[in-house]
N, C-alpha and C positions, 0 to 999 in steps of 0.2 A: 096740094090744099087740104089742110088737115082739119078735120071735124070731131068733135066729143063724140064717143058711143059708148053706152051702157055695155058692162059685159056680157050681159044676157044676151044682147044682139050681135056680138061677135061672131065672124065666120072663118072658116079656112080661107086662106087667100088674102086677106087684111094685112096691111103693114102698120106694125104697131110703132109709132114715131115718140110717143110719151107716154108715160104712166100717170096716175093720179098721186104719185109718190115721188120722191127722188129715187133714181136708179140703184144708187148705192145701198138704199135700206131695203131694196128687193131682192129675190133669188136669182134674177136673171142677169147672165153673165156678160151680155154686150147690149147696147143702146140701139135700139132700131132692130126690128126683125120681122119676118113674115110668119104668120101663123100657118104652120104646115100640117098640123095633126089634132086629134082629139084632145090627146096631151098637153098640148100648147093652150088649147081653150079651157081645160079644166085648171091648169095653173094660174091662167090670168083670173078666171073667175073665183078662184080662192084667194088671190092676194090684193085684187083691186075691185072697185065699184065702177069705175068707168077708166077708158083710155082715150087718146088721141089716134086717130088713125091718119094717115097720110094716102089719099086717094090717089096720087099720081105713082106710087110705088105698088099699090095693091093690085091683085091681078083677079079676074073673074074665077070663081070657084071651079069653072069647067077646065081651066085651062092648067096643066100641069106645072108644079113649081121647077123652076130652073135653078140648078146648083150655083150658088155665088161662089166666085173664085176670084184670085187676084188676077190682075188685067196683065199679070207678068208673061214673057212669051215663052215658047218652047213647053206649054203644057197641054197634053192630049185632051181632046173633047170626049174621048170616049169613057163613060163612067163604069167601072167594073162593078158587076154584080157584088152585093154583100150577102153572106150567109145569114140565114135567121138567127136569132139569140138561142144557143145551145140549152137544151134540156140539162138539169143538173147532172142527171146519169151520164151523159156524154161529156161535160167539162173535163172530168179528171182523166179520160180517156184521151182529150185533146192536149192536157199540160203532159202526160207522158210524151206524146209525140214530138214536142216542140222542146221539151227540156234539154234533149240532145242536141239539138241545132244551137241552143243557147249556149249550151257548155263547150262545144266546138269553136264557136264564134269567139268566146271569153278565152280560150286557150290560145287562139291565134291571135287575139290583140293584145295579150300580154307577152306572147313572144316577140312581136313586132316592137312594143315599146321597150322590152328587155335589149333588142338588138340595137335599137335606135341610142339606148342609154350607153351601151358600150361602143358605140361608134361603129359598129359592124355595117357591112353592106346588106339593104334591107332586102327581102323576098317578098312581095306583096301579092304574088300568085295565089296564096292560100286565102287571102284575104278577099279576092274576089269570089272564090268558091264559096266561103262563108257567107257572103253577103247575098249569093245568088240563092244559097240553101234558106236565108232568112226572109227573102223575097218570096220563095215558094211557100213557107212556114207561116208567113203572115196573111198571104193570099188565101190559104187554106183553115188557117185558125187565128185570126188577128186578135181575137179577145185574150186569149191563152198567152201570146207572145207579149201583148201589153202588161199582162200581170206579173209576168218574171221581171219588168223593169223595176219593179219595188223590191227586188233582192238584190239590195247593195251590200258588197263585201268593203267593210271599211280598210282593209288593207290593200285593197285593189281599187283605190277612189278613181283613179283616172281611167283605168280599163273599164270599170263598171259604168263612168259616165259615158266613155264614147260608146260602148256597146249599147246602153240604154237610148243613148241619141239616135244610133243608127235603126234601132227598132221603132222609135217614135217617128222617126224621119220617113221610113218605107211605110208605116200605117198612114201617116198623114198624106204622103205622096199617092198611095192608092186612093186614099180617101177623095182627093182632088181628081183622079183619073189620071195619073201619068202611066206613060207606058212603061213595059217590063225593062227596057233599056233604060229609061230615065230614072227607074226605081234602083237599078243597080249601081249606076253613077252616083245617085244622091245617098245611097247607103254607104258606098265606099268613101265618099267625102264625109260623111257624118263618122264613120268608124275611125278615120285617120286625122280628124281635124284637129284634135289638140296635141298631134305627135310632137310638135314643137315644144310642148312643154318639159319634155324630157331634159332639155338644156336649161331648165331654170331650177337653181338649188332648193332642194326641199323646205330648206328654213325660210325661204321667200313663198313658196308655194303654199306651205302651212301656217303662216304668220299668222296670229290672231288680230294683232292691231294694224292700223294704217301703216299701208307701205310709204316708204320715202320714195323721193322723184326719181331716183337711180333704179329703185326695185319696181316703179311703175313701168318706166321705161323698158327694163328688163322682160317683164311680162309682156308688155306690147309687141313683143318681137316674136313670138311663140308662131304668129301666123306664116311670117315671113321663113323662120327656121324650119318650121313644118313643110312648107314648100320646098324650101331647098333640099331638104334631105329626102324628100319623095321624088324630086326630078331626077336625082342620081340613079333611080332605080330603073328608069326608062320602061316602066311595068304599067304606068298609069295612064289613062285619058286626061288630057288637057282640061276638060270639065271638073275632073276629080281635085287638079291642083288648083283649080279656080276657086272651088268652094272651100279649101285648106288656107288659100291667101285672103280671102274676102268675108269668112264667117263673123268677123267682128266689125265689117261696115255696117251702117246705121242709115235708115231711110232718111233721117233729118242730115246726113251727112257729117254727123259728129264721130263717126266710128274710125277705125284704123286697119290697116296701115296707109290707105290710100285716099282717104276722106270721100269714098263715093256717096253718091246720094240718090235716093229715089230708084228708077229704073235703070240708072246704071250699075246697080248691083244684081248679078245673076240671080235668078230664082233659087237654084240650088244652095247659094250662099245666105240667101235671106231666110230659106227654110231651115237650115242647119243652125243659123244664128238664134232663130226664135226658140227652135228646139233645146238648144245648148243651154239658152237663157232659163226656159221653163225646168229641165232638169236639175239645173244648178240650183234654183230656188227650192226644189223639193228635196234636195241632198243635204244631210248634216255634214257641216265642214267645221274647221277650228275657228272658222272667222264668222258663221252665221248658223243658226238654227234652221232646220229643214220646214219648209212651209207645207201645209197640206196641199194636195193637187187642186182643190178647189180654190183655195187662198192663192195659190200660185197663178191660178186662171184669173182671177180678179186684177192681180197684178198685171198682167198680160192686157187684161181689158182696158184698164185705166192709164197703163204706161207704153203700152207694145205698139200703138198705132204710129207713133213718132219715130219709134226704132225699126219698126219692119212692115209698116203698111197696114192701115185699117182692115182691108179687105183679108189678107193673110191671116191676121189676128183672129178675127171673127171666124173665119173656116177653121183654124185650129181648135178654137172653142167648141165649134158644131162638132168637130170629130171626136174629141173626148167626151164631151156631155156634161151636161148637169152634174152627174155622179160619175167623175173619171173611176176607171177600173183601178182598183187598188186603193180606193179611198175608203174611209172608214164613215159608216151613215148610222143613224138612229133610227130605229122603227117607231111606229105609233105606241107599241106596247113596251117601250123603252129599252127593248133588246138592242144589241150592237152587233153590226155584221159589216163584212168586207164585200165591196162590189167587185164581182169576179167577171162579169158578160155584161153587154149592153149591145143596143144597135139604135140608128136613128129612129126607127119605128117604136122603139120601147124605150127610150132614153130616161122616162121617169118610173120605169117598172122593170129595173135591170134584175139578172140573177145575182143573188146575194149569198154568202157564207156566213152563217151566225156564228159569232165567236164569244158573245155573254148572251144569256137569256134575259127575260123581262125582269129576274130577280138578281141580276149582276153577277151571276155565277158563269164560270167558263164552262163551255158545251164541250162534249166527248161524247162520240164523234161529232165534228162540226156540220152541223145541217145546210144544205144548200136548197135553196127556194128560188124559183122562178116566177116573179111577181107579175110578170106579163100574161102568164097562163094560170094564176092562181085564182081559184073561187073568188068571186067578188065579195062574198060573207067574210071572208077571211083577211081582205085587204085592210078593213078597219083595226086589225092588229098588226099587221105586217107592213102596211104602206110605210112609206119613208117620210120621217119628218124634216130630214136634211142631212148635211155632211157634218161631222165633228171630229175634233181634233185627238189622234190616238195619243198624245203626251197627256192630255187632261183625264184620260181614263187608264193611264199606264197600261197601255197596249203595245206590243212590240210588233207590227206587222209583218217587219223583214223574217222575224223568227217565225210567226204563223205561215207566210209563204213558203219558207226553207222546209218546214216541217211538212207541210201538205204536198211539195213537190219531190220529197226526199232527197234535197239537195244540201 
């Protein structure tokens, strides 16, 4: 049953089913959500005058919220504790610790891709080791590893995409409570999911215009080609091969190669398929411009339910947050900053790196601010207005991240 409630009367635990405006004109990334924090209350009161509450989905304020998760099988119910948002002084130390892990994984996936292009017998043992290191790094420093996904090398597009997909999948798997074994399976599948693309001519992969029917069929073979080449190694668990084969299956049954639908699609394949789509949307390619992380999440919010399942998409949006790590935001004083860290408890008040001050001048050295621990008197200046597009401000985020990480 729904009832109309003035925003001044809202409380934690209430389930917001409808706003007093279209969802598309609000900053909320998904339709329907439980109020879980004071930040949620503040945001609703700042944007709306009233909302409609679904009493059947609301919970008493005394009962703790339950993590919403996909109903898919093989997901652990144990939620791994998340570290609090790091202070600015700790962030650069965290970055130093994870850069080496990321670079080793990049070297490994480049080697595997090169071996596959040359038709050599693949050795994926190092891939397992690289993924294990990434799982450990993301468990210790999830924000730092996610920040590095914005460091894309144009001459290594497939390698960067595979690496970023693995990092995002492991971070999301950790968010929904997967076991360490499942995280390793998921990470290996994500690292290797596009290995079949080495059999696609570069002229087709890099084609700016529409593909011919023959070219479309060639591209659609890459999951099967990837599975075939990885089977020959006899080194990978069947669930990894399963992810590679099925990462382009879709919840509505319109995917390929087998036309699986709904819960027929293994949970790992659905996660990798969703993350594959997100990372592709945020990447610059010859055939489309990169979207901002916030815009890519909006696409998933509007279109992803049919492709990956509503529950999975909504949980992914919660994982990355309203201000995804690596996104450019504008402060109340018009300064521009990059989001470098956030947690579910402080998703409206992340740690930010100021790249341009309120006068539009580049900052050197770049200042790190923790909005969640900032004195309230300063929040009038440094609170966030919202996400902005770096291209509209002529800001190259990849260069900034490369400079800050020394890569």
